[in-house]
C-alpha positions in Angstrom: 107.8 72.4 101.2 109.7 72.0 104.4 113.6 72.7 103.4 115.7 71.1 104.9 119.1 69.1 104.4 118.6 66.0 101.7 120.0 64.0 98.9 118.8 65.2 95.4 116.1 61.8 95.1 114.1 62.9 98.1 114.5 65.9 96.3 113.0 64.8 93.8 109.8 63.3 96.0 109.3 66.4 96.9 108.5 68.4 94.7 107.0 65.8 92.6 108.8 64.6 89.9 111.6 62.6 89.0 115.0 62.1 89.6 115.8 62.2 85.5 113.7 64.9 85.3 114.9 66.9 89.0 118.6 66.4 87.0 117.3 67.5 83.7 115.9 70.9 85.4 119.5 72.1 87.6 120.9 71.6 84.6 119.1 74.7 83.2 120.2 76.2 86.9 123.2 79.4 87.2 126.7 77.4 86.4 128.4 78.7 89.4 125.3 77.0 92.0 125.4 73.7 89.8 129.6 73.9 90.6 129.9 74.3 94.5 126.9 71.6 94.6 128.8 69.5 92.8 129.8 66.1 94.2 128.0 66.4 97.5 125.8 63.9 97.8 123.6 65.7 100.4 122.3 69.4 99.6 121.8 71.1 102.4 119.3 73.0 103.4 119.7 77.0 101.8 120.5 74.7 98.5 117.5 73.1 98.4 115.6 76.2 98.7 117.0 77.8 95.9 116.8 74.4 94.1 113.1 74.6 94.8 112.3 78.3 93.7 114.3 78.0 90.7 112.7 74.7 89.5 109.5 75.8 90.5 110.0 79.0 88.4 110.6 76.9 85.1 107.6 74.8 85.4 105.9 77.7 84.8 107.3 78.6 81.9 107.3 74.9 81.1 103.7 74.8 81.5 102.6 77.0 78.9 105.6 76.2 76.3 103.3 73.4 75.3 
């Protein structure tokens, strides 16, 4: 995945998940990080990379839980 500045809808499309799923998974991220990005319409490259890495880790655990 190419890390670049993007909004949350673009990020959801890049991750091939719905915006609602992205929102739910972002609720599980570090509270300090969520405070930092609250109210930002654009996510910077490093924020996108962090979210992608964290959500990718969540997918591994969720897929085996059903």
